[in-house]
All heavy atoms as TSV, in Angstrom:
chain	resi	resn	atom	element	x	y	z
A	1	MET	N	N	0.386	-8.177	20.560
A	1	MET	CA	C	1.050	-7.557	19.459
A	1	MET	C	C	1.321	-6.088	19.791
A	1	MET	O	O	0.488	-5.417	20.406
A	1	MET	CB	C	0.128	-7.586	18.222
A	1	MET	CG	C	0.742	-6.965	16.985
A	1	MET	SD	S	-0.258	-7.168	15.562
A	1	MET	CE	C	-0.392	-8.966	15.483
A	2	ALA	N	N	2.471	-5.642	19.491
A	2	ALA	CA	C	2.911	-4.234	19.754
A	2	ALA	C	C	3.436	-3.661	18.453
A	2	ALA	O	O	4.171	-4.329	17.690
A	2	ALA	CB	C	3.950	-4.178	20.828
A	3	VAL	N	N	3.009	-2.439	18.153
A	3	VAL	CA	C	3.522	-1.723	16.957
A	3	VAL	C	C	4.290	-0.511	17.383
A	3	VAL	O	O	3.805	0.337	18.157
A	3	VAL	CB	C	2.304	-1.318	16.116
A	3	VAL	CG1	C	2.808	-0.589	14.883
A	3	VAL	CG2	C	1.461	-2.517	15.734
A	4	GLU	N	N	5.513	-0.424	16.875
A	4	GLU	CA	C	6.367	0.682	17.203
A	4	GLU	C	C	7.236	1.024	16.041
A	4	GLU	O	O	8.061	0.174	15.563
A	4	GLU	CB	C	7.237	0.353	18.449
A	4	GLU	CG	C	8.254	1.397	18.779
A	4	GLU	CD	C	7.652	2.798	18.987
A	4	GLU	OE1	O	6.782	2.936	19.862
A	4	GLU	OE2	O	8.039	3.769	18.298
A	5	PRO	N	N	7.169	2.242	15.495
A	5	PRO	CA	C	7.962	2.586	14.313
A	5	PRO	C	C	9.439	2.976	14.641
A	5	PRO	O	O	10.301	2.840	13.784
A	5	PRO	CB	C	7.238	3.812	13.744
A	5	PRO	CG	C	6.525	4.399	14.877
A	5	PRO	CD	C	6.138	3.244	15.792
A	6	ALA	N	N	9.687	3.374	15.859
A	6	ALA	CA	C	11.024	3.833	16.201
A	6	ALA	C	C	11.869	2.572	16.664
A	6	ALA	O	O	11.527	1.918	17.629
A	6	ALA	CB	C	10.967	4.839	17.324
A	7	GLU	N	N	12.932	2.330	15.951
A	7	GLU	CA	C	13.737	1.102	16.206
A	7	GLU	C	C	14.245	1.053	17.644
A	7	GLU	O	O	14.150	-0.015	18.268
A	7	GLU	CB	C	14.881	1.053	15.223
A	7	GLU	CG	C	15.724	-0.193	15.396
A	7	GLU	CD	C	16.892	-0.292	14.417
A	7	GLU	OE1	O	17.072	0.645	13.590
A	7	GLU	OE2	O	17.604	-1.267	14.502
A	8	LYS	N	N	14.749	2.142	18.205
A	8	LYS	CA	C	15.274	2.149	19.537
A	8	LYS	C	C	14.177	1.840	20.564
A	8	LYS	O	O	14.394	1.069	21.515
A	8	LYS	CB	C	15.965	3.453	19.878
A	8	LYS	CG	C	17.250	3.595	19.112
A	8	LYS	CD	C	18.031	4.864	19.527
A	8	LYS	CE	C	19.293	4.943	18.730
A	8	LYS	NZ	N	20.067	6.162	19.143
A	9	LEU	N	N	12.990	2.422	20.385
A	9	LEU	CA	C	11.897	2.166	21.346
A	9	LEU	C	C	11.387	0.697	21.148
A	9	LEU	O	O	11.011	0.068	22.169
A	9	LEU	CB	C	10.702	3.152	21.109
A	9	LEU	CG	C	11.033	4.549	21.519
A	9	LEU	CD1	C	9.857	5.501	21.152
A	9	LEU	CD2	C	11.335	4.642	23.025
A	10	ARG	N	N	11.351	0.229	19.919
A	10	ARG	CA	C	10.901	-1.120	19.676
A	10	ARG	C	C	11.899	-2.116	20.350
A	10	ARG	O	O	11.498	-3.081	20.973
A	10	ARG	CB	C	10.833	-1.378	18.162
A	10	ARG	CG	C	10.026	-2.641	17.828
A	10	ARG	CD	C	9.793	-2.746	16.304
A	10	ARG	NE	N	10.969	-2.605	15.497
A	10	ARG	CZ	C	11.311	-1.547	14.760
A	10	ARG	NH1	N	10.488	-0.502	14.761
A	10	ARG	NH2	N	12.423	-1.473	14.045
A	11	THR	N	N	13.174	-1.850	20.201
A	11	THR	CA	C	14.164	-2.711	20.822
A	11	THR	C	C	14.076	-2.674	22.355
A	11	THR	O	O	14.171	-3.726	23.012
A	11	THR	CB	C	15.584	-2.255	20.395
A	11	THR	OG1	O	15.705	-2.343	19.007
A	11	THR	CG2	C	16.671	-3.110	21.035
A	12	LEU	N	N	13.850	-1.481	22.896
A	12	LEU	CA	C	13.628	-1.377	24.342
A	12	LEU	C	C	12.379	-2.142	24.811
A	12	LEU	O	O	12.450	-2.904	25.763
A	12	LEU	CB	C	13.461	0.103	24.694
A	12	LEU	CG	C	13.321	0.380	26.215
A	12	LEU	CD1	C	14.508	-0.026	27.005
A	12	LEU	CD2	C	13.058	1.894	26.418
A	13	GLY	N	N	11.286	-2.041	24.056
A	13	GLY	CA	C	10.097	-2.775	24.348
A	13	GLY	C	C	10.310	-4.251	24.257
A	13	GLY	O	O	9.889	-5.053	25.139
A	14	GLN	N	N	11.017	-4.712	23.258
A	14	GLN	CA	C	11.340	-6.128	23.118
A	14	GLN	C	C	12.142	-6.664	24.303
A	14	GLN	O	O	11.931	-7.763	24.812
A	14	GLN	CB	C	12.115	-6.413	21.830
A	14	GLN	CG	C	11.213	-6.261	20.595
A	14	GLN	CD	C	11.996	-6.263	19.301
A	14	GLN	OE1	O	13.149	-5.749	19.217
A	14	GLN	NE2	N	11.370	-6.743	18.236
A	15	SER	N	N	13.064	-5.834	24.776
A	15	SER	CA	C	13.908	-6.232	25.914
A	15	SER	C	C	13.085	-6.388	27.175
A	15	SER	O	O	13.391	-7.207	28.067
A	15	SER	CB	C	15.089	-5.312	26.111
A	15	SER	OG	O	14.617	-4.076	26.639
A	16	HIS	N	N	12.019	-5.597	27.336
A	16	HIS	CA	C	11.174	-5.662	28.511
A	16	HIS	C	C	10.096	-6.744	28.402
A	16	HIS	O	O	9.407	-7.043	29.389
A	16	HIS	CB	C	10.536	-4.318	28.793
A	16	HIS	CG	C	11.499	-3.350	29.357
A	16	HIS	ND1	N	11.875	-3.330	30.653
A	16	HIS	CD2	C	12.162	-2.288	28.780
A	16	HIS	CE1	C	12.755	-2.334	30.871
A	16	HIS	NE2	N	12.907	-1.692	29.712
A	17	THR	N	N	9.880	-7.291	27.226
A	17	THR	CA	C	8.806	-8.296	27.023
A	17	THR	C	C	9.366	-9.643	26.488
A	17	THR	O	O	8.607	-10.483	26.034
A	17	THR	CB	C	7.743	-7.757	26.102
A	17	THR	OG1	O	8.301	-7.425	24.823
A	17	THR	CG2	C	7.046	-6.516	26.669
A	18	HIS	N	N	10.681	-9.787	26.570
A	18	HIS	CA	C	11.288	-10.999	25.967
A	18	HIS	C	C	10.743	-12.307	26.549
A	18	HIS	O	O	10.757	-13.328	25.849
A	18	HIS	CB	C	12.829	-10.977	26.065
A	18	HIS	CG	C	13.297	-11.036	27.476
A	18	HIS	ND1	N	13.502	-12.240	28.123
A	18	HIS	CD2	C	13.552	-10.010	28.326
A	18	HIS	CE1	C	13.936	-11.964	29.378
A	18	HIS	NE2	N	13.972	-10.666	29.515
A	19	ASP	N	N	10.249	-12.268	27.755
A	19	ASP	CA	C	9.731	-13.491	28.403
A	19	ASP	C	C	8.215	-13.583	28.244
A	19	ASP	O	O	7.574	-14.461	28.854
A	19	ASP	CB	C	10.103	-13.506	29.875
A	19	ASP	CG	C	9.607	-12.270	30.614
A	19	ASP	OD1	O	9.261	-11.235	29.994
A	19	ASP	OD2	O	9.559	-12.344	31.921
A	20	ARG	N	N	7.617	-12.736	27.398
A	20	ARG	CA	C	6.165	-12.785	27.168
A	20	ARG	C	C	5.886	-13.036	25.716
A	20	ARG	O	O	6.769	-12.873	24.835
A	20	ARG	CB	C	5.583	-11.438	27.587
A	20	ARG	CG	C	5.922	-11.058	29.026
A	20	ARG	CD	C	4.614	-10.690	29.760
A	20	ARG	NE	N	4.823	-10.707	31.181
A	20	ARG	CZ	C	5.145	-9.653	31.934
A	20	ARG	NH1	N	5.306	-8.483	31.329
A	20	ARG	NH2	N	5.265	-9.747	33.239
A	21	ASP	N	N	4.673	-13.420	25.440
A	21	ASP	CA	C	4.274	-13.711	24.053
A	21	ASP	C	C	3.837	-12.419	23.351
A	21	ASP	O	O	2.634	-12.219	23.138
A	21	ASP	CB	C	3.166	-14.782	24.094
A	21	ASP	CG	C	2.775	-15.227	22.683
A	21	ASP	OD1	O	3.603	-15.042	21.760
A	21	ASP	OD2	O	1.680	-15.712	22.506
A	22	VAL	N	N	4.783	-11.586	23.037
A	22	VAL	CA	C	4.493	-10.296	22.364
A	22	VAL	C	C	5.214	-10.288	20.988
A	22	VAL	O	O	6.433	-10.494	20.936
A	22	VAL	CB	C	4.979	-9.092	23.213
A	22	VAL	CG1	C	4.679	-7.773	22.494
A	22	VAL	CG2	C	4.290	-9.079	24.557
A	23	SER	N	N	4.457	-10.030	19.958
A	23	SER	CA	C	5.054	-9.881	18.606
A	23	SER	C	C	5.197	-8.372	18.369
A	23	SER	O	O	4.245	-7.641	18.431
A	23	SER	CB	C	4.105	-10.435	17.528
A	23	SER	OG	O	3.960	-11.823	17.788
A	24	TRP	N	N	6.424	-7.918	18.063
A	24	TRP	CA	C	6.676	-6.494	17.841
A	24	TRP	C	C	6.765	-6.290	16.337
A	24	TRP	O	O	7.412	-6.989	15.624
A	24	TRP	CB	C	8.008	-6.079	18.508
A	24	TRP	CG	C	7.861	-5.938	19.950
A	24	TRP	CD1	C	7.903	-6.961	20.866
A	24	TRP	CD2	C	7.544	-4.724	20.680
A	24	TRP	NE1	N	7.684	-6.418	22.136
A	24	TRP	CE2	C	7.457	-5.066	22.042
A	24	TRP	CE3	C	7.345	-3.414	20.313
A	24	TRP	CZ2	C	7.197	-4.142	23.030
A	24	TRP	CZ3	C	7.098	-2.475	21.289
A	24	TRP	CH2	C	7.030	-2.858	22.609
A	25	ILE	N	N	6.032	-5.222	15.878
A	25	ILE	CA	C	5.960	-4.901	14.449
A	25	ILE	C	C	6.409	-3.462	14.211
A	25	ILE	O	O	6.043	-2.567	14.920
A	25	ILE	CB	C	4.530	-5.082	13.946
A	25	ILE	CG1	C	4.107	-6.576	14.117
A	25	ILE	CG2	C	4.371	-4.678	12.492
A	25	ILE	CD1	C	2.714	-6.816	13.774
A	26	ASP	N	N	7.199	-3.321	13.142
A	26	ASP	CA	C	7.649	-1.972	12.699
A	26	ASP	C	C	6.579	-1.485	11.758
A	26	ASP	O	O	6.493	-1.947	10.607
A	26	ASP	CB	C	8.985	-2.086	12.023
A	26	ASP	CG	C	9.523	-0.799	11.521
A	26	ASP	OD1	O	8.856	0.224	11.699
A	26	ASP	OD2	O	10.574	-0.807	10.845
A	27	ASP	N	N	5.753	-0.519	12.162
A	27	ASP	CA	C	4.701	-0.005	11.363
A	27	ASP	C	C	4.335	1.407	11.836
A	27	ASP	O	O	4.759	1.837	12.904
A	27	ASP	CB	C	3.496	-0.897	11.412
A	27	ASP	CG	C	2.623	-0.838	10.173
A	27	ASP	OD1	O	2.852	0.003	9.272
A	27	ASP	OD2	O	1.677	-1.657	10.039
A	28	THR	N	N	3.623	2.167	11.034
A	28	THR	CA	C	3.275	3.549	11.365
A	28	THR	C	C	1.859	3.924	11.061
A	28	THR	O	O	1.247	3.361	10.117
A	28	THR	CB	C	4.174	4.551	10.609
A	28	THR	OG1	O	4.036	4.383	9.250
A	28	THR	CG2	C	5.626	4.391	10.956
A	29	LEU	N	N	1.339	4.824	11.833
A	29	LEU	CA	C	0.030	5.405	11.567
A	29	LEU	C	C	0.212	6.457	10.460
A	29	LEU	O	O	1.314	7.016	10.345
A	29	LEU	CB	C	-0.549	6.092	12.806
A	29	LEU	CG	C	-1.024	5.198	13.937
A	29	LEU	CD1	C	-1.241	5.965	15.173
A	29	LEU	CD2	C	-2.234	4.433	13.482
A	30	PRO	N	N	-0.731	6.822	9.695
A	30	PRO	CA	C	-2.123	6.373	9.812
A	30	PRO	C	C	-2.419	5.094	9.073
A	30	PRO	O	O	-3.462	4.486	9.321
A	30	PRO	CB	C	-2.932	7.539	9.238
A	30	PRO	CG	C	-2.028	8.116	8.183
A	30	PRO	CD	C	-0.613	7.897	8.718
A	31	ALA	N	N	-1.583	4.596	8.164
A	31	ALA	CA	C	-1.982	3.512	7.362
A	31	ALA	C	C	-1.886	2.144	8.011
A	31	ALA	O	O	-2.720	1.258	7.787
A	31	ALA	CB	C	-1.074	3.471	6.090
A	32	LEU	N	N	-0.867	1.902	8.844
A	32	LEU	CA	C	-0.637	0.585	9.480
A	32	LEU	C	C	-0.657	-0.533	8.419
A	32	LEU	O	O	-1.327	-1.519	8.545
A	32	LEU	CB	C	-1.603	0.318	10.591
A	32	LEU	CG	C	-1.448	1.178	11.851
A	32	LEU	CD1	C	-2.598	0.941	12.830
A	32	LEU	CD2	C	-0.125	0.932	12.512
A	33	ASN	N	N	0.127	-0.330	7.370
A	33	ASN	CA	C	0.122	-1.246	6.280
A	33	ASN	C	C	0.530	-2.700	6.671
A	33	ASN	O	O	-0.085	-3.677	6.245
A	33	ASN	CB	C	1.045	-0.816	5.169
A	33	ASN	CG	C	0.505	0.411	4.459
A	33	ASN	OD1	O	-0.694	0.538	4.214
A	33	ASN	ND2	N	1.392	1.356	4.118
A	34	CYS	N	N	1.556	-2.834	7.506
A	34	CYS	CA	C	2.030	-4.153	7.940
A	34	CYS	C	C	0.922	-4.849	8.801
A	34	CYS	O	O	0.669	-6.015	8.615
A	34	CYS	CB	C	3.309	-4.070	8.724
A	34	CYS	SG	S	4.693	-3.466	7.751
A	35	VAL	N	N	0.365	-4.156	9.711
A	35	VAL	CA	C	-0.685	-4.716	10.540
A	35	VAL	C	C	-1.941	-5.056	9.690
A	35	VAL	O	O	-2.502	-6.151	9.900
A	35	VAL	CB	C	-1.111	-3.715	11.646
A	35	VAL	CG1	C	-2.322	-4.211	12.467
A	35	VAL	CG2	C	0.062	-3.439	12.584
A	36	SER	N	N	-2.278	-4.269	8.736
A	36	SER	CA	C	-3.425	-4.551	7.871
A	36	SER	C	C	-3.214	-5.828	7.112
A	36	SER	O	O	-4.150	-6.544	6.855
A	36	SER	CB	C	-3.692	-3.388	6.901
A	36	SER	OG	O	-4.036	-2.229	7.589
A	37	GLN	N	N	-1.999	-6.148	6.732
A	37	GLN	CA	C	-1.731	-7.335	5.959
A	37	GLN	C	C	-1.867	-8.618	6.768
A	37	GLN	O	O	-2.001	-9.702	6.227
A	37	GLN	CB	C	-0.301	-7.288	5.364
A	37	GLN	CG	C	-0.176	-6.248	4.247
A	37	GLN	CD	C	1.235	-6.187	3.726
A	37	GLN	OE1	O	2.116	-6.978	4.030
A	37	GLN	NE2	N	1.477	-5.148	2.898
A	38	LEU	N	N	-1.953	-8.471	8.084
A	38	LEU	CA	C	-2.066	-9.613	8.939
A	38	LEU	C	C	-3.464	-10.191	8.978
A	38	LEU	O	O	-3.735	-11.301	9.403
A	38	LEU	CB	C	-1.669	-9.274	10.409
A	38	LEU	CG	C	-0.277	-8.863	10.604
A	38	LEU	CD1	C	-0.001	-8.401	12.024
A	38	LEU	CD2	C	0.707	-9.985	10.231
A	39	SER	N	N	-4.440	-9.390	8.534
A	39	SER	CA	C	-5.842	-9.801	8.424
A	39	SER	C	C	-6.399	-10.247	9.825
A	39	SER	O	O	-7.100	-11.279	9.893
A	39	SER	CB	C	-6.060	-10.890	7.391
A	39	SER	OG	O	-5.730	-10.393	6.084
A	40	GLN	N	N	-5.997	-9.598	10.885
A	40	GLN	CA	C	-6.506	-9.903	12.181
A	40	GLN	C	C	-7.475	-8.883	12.653
A	40	GLN	O	O	-7.405	-7.701	12.209
A	40	GLN	CB	C	-5.349	-9.978	13.191
A	40	GLN	CG	C	-4.443	-11.168	12.991
A	40	GLN	CD	C	-3.463	-11.325	14.168
A	40	GLN	OE1	O	-3.290	-10.439	14.984
A	40	GLN	NE2	N	-2.836	-12.447	14.238
A	41	ARG	N	N	-8.341	-9.241	13.551
A	41	ARG	CA	C	-9.299	-8.324	14.216
A	41	ARG	C	C	-8.861	-8.255	15.668
A	41	ARG	O	O	-8.433	-9.243	16.235
A	41	ARG	CB	C	-10.734	-8.788	14.056
A	41	ARG	CG	C	-11.154	-8.837	12.569
A	41	ARG	CD	C	-12.579	-9.133	12.424
A	41	ARG	NE	N	-13.468	-8.118	12.942
A	41	ARG	CZ	C	-13.930	-7.054	12.312
A	41	ARG	NH1	N	-13.455	-6.837	11.045
A	41	ARG	NH2	N	-14.781	-6.220	12.832
A	42	PHE	N	N	-8.971	-7.084	16.207
A	42	PHE	CA	C	-8.595	-6.850	17.606
A	42	PHE	C	C	-9.809	-6.402	18.469
A	42	PHE	O	O	-10.626	-5.631	18.004
A	42	PHE	CB	C	-7.481	-5.822	17.680
A	42	PHE	CG	C	-6.250	-6.170	16.864
A	42	PHE	CD1	C	-6.173	-5.736	15.558
A	42	PHE	CD2	C	-5.250	-6.879	17.443
A	42	PHE	CE1	C	-5.036	-6.094	14.782
A	42	PHE	CE2	C	-4.151	-7.206	16.709
A	42	PHE	CZ	C	-4.042	-6.811	15.396
A	43	GLN	N	N	-9.872	-6.897	19.675
A	43	GLN	CA	C	-10.885	-6.537	20.575
A	43	GLN	C	C	-10.553	-5.263	21.351
A	43	GLN	O	O	-11.421	-4.554	21.828
A	43	GLN	CB	C	-11.244	-7.668	21.538
A	43	GLN	CG	C	-11.832	-8.855	20.855
A	43	GLN	CD	C	-12.145	-9.966	21.806
A	43	GLN	OE1	O	-11.657	-10.029	22.890
A	43	GLN	NE2	N	-12.997	-10.881	21.357
A	44	LEU	N	N	-9.280	-5.015	21.479
A	44	LEU	CA	C	-8.813	-3.827	22.227
A	44	LEU	C	C	-7.551	-3.288	21.531
A	44	LEU	O	O	-6.652	-4.047	21.148
A	44	LEU	CB	C	-8.417	-4.225	23.662
A	44	LEU	CG	C	-7.769	-3.107	24.496
A	44	LEU	CD1	C	-8.746	-2.007	24.763
A	44	LEU	CD2	C	-7.231	-3.661	25.746
A	45	ILE	N	N	-7.583	-1.956	21.308
A	45	ILE	CA	C	-6.395	-1.291	20.736
A	45	ILE	C	C	-6.063	-0.103	21.687
A	45	ILE	O	O	-6.898	0.717	21.980
A	45	ILE	CB	C	-6.729	-0.749	19.312
A	45	ILE	CG1	C	-7.061	-1.914	18.426
A	45	ILE	CG2	C	-5.516	0.059	18.813
A	45	ILE	CD1	C	-7.559	-1.468	17.049
A	46	LEU	N	N	-4.889	-0.183	22.217
A	46	LEU	CA	C	-4.387	0.876	23.145
A	46	LEU	C	C	-3.395	1.719	22.316
A	46	LEU	O	O	-2.408	1.222	21.764
A	46	LEU	CB	C	-3.717	0.256	24.340
A	46	LEU	CG	C	-3.038	1.182	25.287
A	46	LEU	CD1	C	-4.089	2.075	25.947
A	46	LEU	CD2	C	-2.247	0.402	26.370
A	47	VAL	N	N	-3.697	2.990	22.304
A	47	VAL	CA	C	-2.791	3.972	21.616
A	47	VAL	C	C	-2.255	4.905	22.699
A	47	VAL	O	O	-2.981	5.578	23.409
A	47	VAL	CB	C	-3.616	4.769	20.581
A	47	VAL	CG1	C	-2.696	5.698	19.833
A	47	VAL	CG2	C	-4.324	3.827	19.589
A	48	SER	N	N	-0.971	4.894	22.802
A	48	SER	CA	C	-0.316	5.721	23.826
A	48	SER	C	C	0.674	6.714	23.215
A	48	SER	O	O	1.532	6.315	22.419
A	48	SER	CB	C	0.400	4.754	24.756
A	48	SER	OG	O	1.105	5.500	25.755
A	49	ALA	N	N	0.554	7.937	23.541
A	49	ALA	CA	C	1.455	9.017	23.201
A	49	ALA	C	C	1.624	9.213	21.684
A	49	ALA	O	O	2.739	9.545	21.214
A	49	ALA	CB	C	2.849	8.726	23.842
A	50	VAL	N	N	0.540	9.019	20.932
A	50	VAL	CA	C	0.611	9.243	19.495
A	50	VAL	C	C	-0.684	9.799	18.917
A	50	VAL	O	O	-0.648	10.657	18.042
A	50	VAL	CB	C	0.999	7.937	18.743
A	50	VAL	CG1	C	-0.121	6.917	18.840
A	50	VAL	CG2	C	1.323	8.235	17.315
A	51	TRP	N	N	-1.817	9.455	19.514
A	51	TRP	CA	C	-3.104	9.826	19.012
A	51	TRP	C	C	-3.242	11.353	18.855
A	51	TRP	O	O	-3.781	11.833	17.863
A	51	TRP	CB	C	-4.175	9.271	19.912
A	51	TRP	CG	C	-5.564	9.301	19.362
A	51	TRP	CD1	C	-6.592	10.130	19.688
A	51	TRP	CD2	C	-6.040	8.483	18.274
A	51	TRP	NE1	N	-7.703	9.838	18.927
A	51	TRP	CE2	C	-7.368	8.873	18.068
A	51	TRP	CE3	C	-5.490	7.500	17.499
A	51	TRP	CZ2	C	-8.146	8.258	17.062
A	51	TRP	CZ3	C	-6.277	6.905	16.511
A	51	TRP	CH2	C	-7.552	7.280	16.329
A	52	MET	N	N	-2.774	12.126	19.789
A	52	MET	CA	C	-2.988	13.536	19.801
A	52	MET	C	C	-2.115	14.204	18.654
A	52	MET	O	O	-2.366	15.340	18.380
A	52	MET	CB	C	-2.662	14.176	21.117
A	52	MET	CG	C	-1.168	14.057	21.514
A	52	MET	SD	S	-0.728	12.382	21.845
A	52	MET	CE	C	0.087	12.580	23.395
A	53	HIS	N	N	-1.188	13.487	18.075
A	53	HIS	CA	C	-0.399	14.025	17.011
A	53	HIS	C	C	-1.017	13.862	15.635
A	53	HIS	O	O	-0.545	14.377	14.642
A	53	HIS	CB	C	0.972	13.389	16.996
A	53	HIS	CG	C	1.757	13.707	18.251
A	53	HIS	ND1	N	2.194	14.952	18.591
A	53	HIS	CD2	C	2.045	12.896	19.284
A	53	HIS	CE1	C	2.784	14.887	19.770
A	53	HIS	NE2	N	2.726	13.690	20.200
A	54	LEU	N	N	-2.142	13.066	15.540
A	54	LEU	CA	C	-2.761	12.851	14.314
A	54	LEU	C	C	-3.863	13.897	14.073
A	54	LEU	O	O	-4.638	14.185	14.971
A	54	LEU	CB	C	-3.474	11.427	14.287
A	54	LEU	CG	C	-2.532	10.252	14.289
A	54	LEU	CD1	C	-3.341	8.974	14.386
A	54	LEU	CD2	C	-1.691	10.230	13.044
A	55	PRO	N	N	-3.970	14.375	12.882
A	55	PRO	CA	C	-5.068	15.354	12.589
A	55	PRO	C	C	-6.420	14.576	12.688
A	55	PRO	O	O	-6.499	13.395	12.505
A	55	PRO	CB	C	-4.849	15.787	11.149
A	55	PRO	CG	C	-3.575	15.204	10.709
A	55	PRO	CD	C	-3.111	14.188	11.713
A	56	PRO	N	N	-7.520	15.318	12.984
A	56	PRO	CA	C	-8.821	14.694	13.178
A	56	PRO	C	C	-9.258	13.789	11.996
A	56	PRO	O	O	-9.824	12.694	12.252
A	56	PRO	CB	C	-9.750	15.889	13.298
A	56	PRO	CG	C	-8.917	16.960	13.838
A	56	PRO	CD	C	-7.546	16.771	13.222
A	57	ASN	N	N	-8.938	14.114	10.773
A	57	ASN	CA	C	-9.371	13.283	9.675
A	57	ASN	C	C	-8.643	11.901	9.676
A	57	ASN	O	O	-9.198	10.911	9.273
A	57	ASN	CB	C	-9.200	13.964	8.308
A	57	ASN	CG	C	-7.747	14.263	8.004
A	57	ASN	OD1	O	-6.966	14.725	8.898
A	57	ASN	ND2	N	-7.341	14.107	6.744
A	58	GLU	N	N	-7.379	11.917	10.113
A	58	GLU	CA	C	-6.624	10.652	10.227
A	58	GLU	C	C	-7.109	9.859	11.447
A	58	GLU	O	O	-7.133	8.627	11.412
A	58	GLU	CB	C	-5.147	10.896	10.283
A	58	GLU	CG	C	-4.616	11.365	8.924
A	58	GLU	CD	C	-3.125	11.571	8.915
A	58	GLU	OE1	O	-2.431	11.375	9.980
A	58	GLU	OE2	O	-2.578	11.971	7.863
A	59	GLN	N	N	-7.473	10.501	12.527
A	59	GLN	CA	C	-8.074	9.805	13.698
A	59	GLN	C	C	-9.292	9.077	13.264
A	59	GLN	O	O	-9.512	7.935	13.596
A	59	GLN	CB	C	-8.359	10.790	14.814
A	59	GLN	CG	C	-7.133	11.339	15.507
A	59	GLN	CD	C	-7.484	12.371	16.550
A	59	GLN	OE1	O	-8.628	12.771	16.712
A	59	GLN	NE2	N	-6.498	12.818	17.301
A	60	GLN	N	N	-10.152	9.758	12.512
A	60	GLN	CA	C	-11.401	9.128	12.065
A	60	GLN	C	C	-11.131	7.922	11.128
A	60	GLN	O	O	-11.742	6.904	11.290
A	60	GLN	CB	C	-12.283	10.149	11.286
A	60	GLN	CG	C	-13.611	9.569	10.857
A	60	GLN	CD	C	-14.488	9.124	11.961
A	60	GLN	OE1	O	-14.526	9.760	13.035
A	60	GLN	NE2	N	-15.152	8.026	11.789
A	61	ARG	N	N	-10.123	8.070	10.321
A	61	ARG	CA	C	-9.742	6.960	9.425
A	61	ARG	C	C	-9.340	5.742	10.228
A	61	ARG	O	O	-9.630	4.593	9.872
A	61	ARG	CB	C	-8.571	7.412	8.531
A	61	ARG	CG	C	-8.033	6.328	7.654
A	61	ARG	CD	C	-6.870	6.901	6.861
A	61	ARG	NE	N	-6.104	5.757	6.336
A	61	ARG	CZ	C	-4.963	5.956	5.684
A	61	ARG	NH1	N	-4.457	7.106	5.560
A	61	ARG	NH2	N	-4.353	4.923	5.195
A	62	GLU	N	N	-8.619	5.955	11.337
A	62	GLU	CA	C	-8.145	4.841	12.144
A	62	GLU	C	C	-9.211	4.121	12.942
A	62	GLU	O	O	-9.047	2.951	13.224
A	62	GLU	CB	C	-7.013	5.352	13.093
A	62	GLU	CG	C	-5.797	5.822	12.357
A	62	GLU	CD	C	-5.252	4.763	11.385
A	62	GLU	OE1	O	-5.101	3.572	11.756
A	62	GLU	OE2	O	-4.970	5.162	10.265
A	63	VAL	N	N	-10.266	4.808	13.289
A	63	VAL	CA	C	-11.316	4.152	14.105
A	63	VAL	C	C	-12.403	3.605	13.258
A	63	VAL	O	O	-13.306	2.985	13.786
A	63	VAL	CB	C	-11.847	5.040	15.219
A	63	VAL	CG1	C	-10.736	5.413	16.207
A	63	VAL	CG2	C	-12.489	6.259	14.633
A	64	THR	N	N	-12.399	3.781	11.973
A	64	THR	CA	C	-13.423	3.239	11.076
A	64	THR	C	C	-13.060	1.774	10.787
A	64	THR	O	O	-12.028	1.513	10.248
A	64	THR	CB	C	-13.467	4.080	9.770
A	64	THR	OG1	O	-13.705	5.421	10.098
A	64	THR	CG2	C	-14.584	3.550	8.890
A	65	PRO	N	N	-13.954	0.860	11.141
A	65	PRO	CA	C	-13.634	-0.570	10.900
A	65	PRO	C	C	-13.585	-0.893	9.455
A	65	PRO	O	O	-14.329	-0.369	8.657
A	65	PRO	CB	C	-14.787	-1.262	11.602
A	65	PRO	CG	C	-15.855	-0.306	11.846
A	65	PRO	CD	C	-15.236	1.065	11.741
A	66	CYS	N	N	-12.677	-1.782	9.104
A	66	CYS	CA	C	-12.605	-2.316	7.732
A	66	CYS	C	C	-13.647	-3.352	7.526
A	66	CYS	O	O	-13.946	-4.141	8.497
A	66	CYS	CB	C	-11.228	-2.946	7.502
A	66	CYS	SG	S	-9.863	-1.776	7.582
A	67	ARG	N	N	-14.256	-3.401	6.451
A	67	ARG	CA	C	-15.321	-4.426	6.215
A	67	ARG	C	C	-14.970	-5.243	4.994
A	67	ARG	O	O	-14.370	-4.880	4.088
A	67	ARG	CB	C	-16.641	-3.748	6.035
A	67	ARG	CG	C	-17.006	-3.047	7.309
A	67	ARG	CD	C	-18.496	-2.671	7.264
A	67	ARG	NE	N	-18.756	-1.644	8.295
A	67	ARG	CZ	C	-19.041	-1.942	9.536
A	67	ARG	NH1	N	-19.037	-3.181	9.996
A	67	ARG	NH2	N	-19.277	-0.991	10.410
């Protein structure tokens, strides 16, 4: 699963992964509302080129597991 809010970057990512089993989702931090609605748990989350733009309180919100 890949999450990308920018349409052009999402389209580019889709073009590079069209032969792989990747689901692309239009969603944004800090809420990730669309991803949250999927009710899935992830063993690994890779955040690239976005984490440093979130204030510390939003970073903490993102790493706190939902129960």
